C-alpha positions in Angstrom: 199.7 82.0 145.7 196.6 81.8 143.5 195.5 78.5 142.0 193.4 78.0 138.9 191.8 75.0 137.3 192.4 75.2 133.6 190.9 73.1 130.8 192.6 72.4 127.5 196.2 71.9 128.5 197.7 68.7 127.1 201.4 69.2 126.4 204.6 71.2 127.0 203.5 73.7 124.4 200.4 74.4 126.5 202.5 74.9 129.6 204.7 77.4 127.7 201.7 79.2 126.3 200.1 79.7 129.7 203.4 80.6 131.4 204.3 83.1 128.7 200.9 84.7 128.8 201.1 85.3 132.5 204.8 86.4 132.4 203.9 88.9 129.6 201.6 90.9 132.1 203.8 90.2 135.2 207.4 89.4 134.3 208.2 88.9 138.1 205.5 86.3 138.6 206.2 82.7 139.5 204.1 80.2 137.4 203.8 76.5 138.1 201.7 74.5 135.7 200.7 70.9 136.5 199.3 69.0 133.4 198.3 66.0 135.4 195.9 68.0 137.7 195.2 70.7 135.1 196.2 73.4 137.7 198.1 76.6 137.3 199.6 78.1 140.5 200.7 81.8 140.2 202.6 83.9 142.7 201.9 87.4 141.6 200.6 90.8 142.8 198.1 90.7 139.9 194.4 90.4 140.5 192.8 87.0 139.7 190.8 88.5 136.9 193.9 89.7 135.2 195.5 86.3 135.4 192.3 84.6 134.2 192.3 87.1 131.3 195.9 86.2 130.3 195.2 82.5 130.5 192.0 82.8 128.4 193.7 85.1 126.0 196.2 82.3 125.4 193.3 80.0 124.3 192.5 78.1 127.5 189.4 77.9 129.6 189.7 78.7 133.3 187.1 76.5 135.0 187.6 77.8 138.5 189.8 79.5 141.0 190.9 76.7 143.3 
């Protein structure tokens, strides 16, 4: 499980955007987005840099890998 601190998420649309961006590059991944803590937890075989790229490609800023 990889955890990322993500800035800019404010609503359900943001959750869908982040989730869909990660699922696009790994359809078998499990994605859990928590708006309250601004964290995204991902269970995937992908490298962290690939997940960060997907999240940032969806228009959000990854502040740190937690």
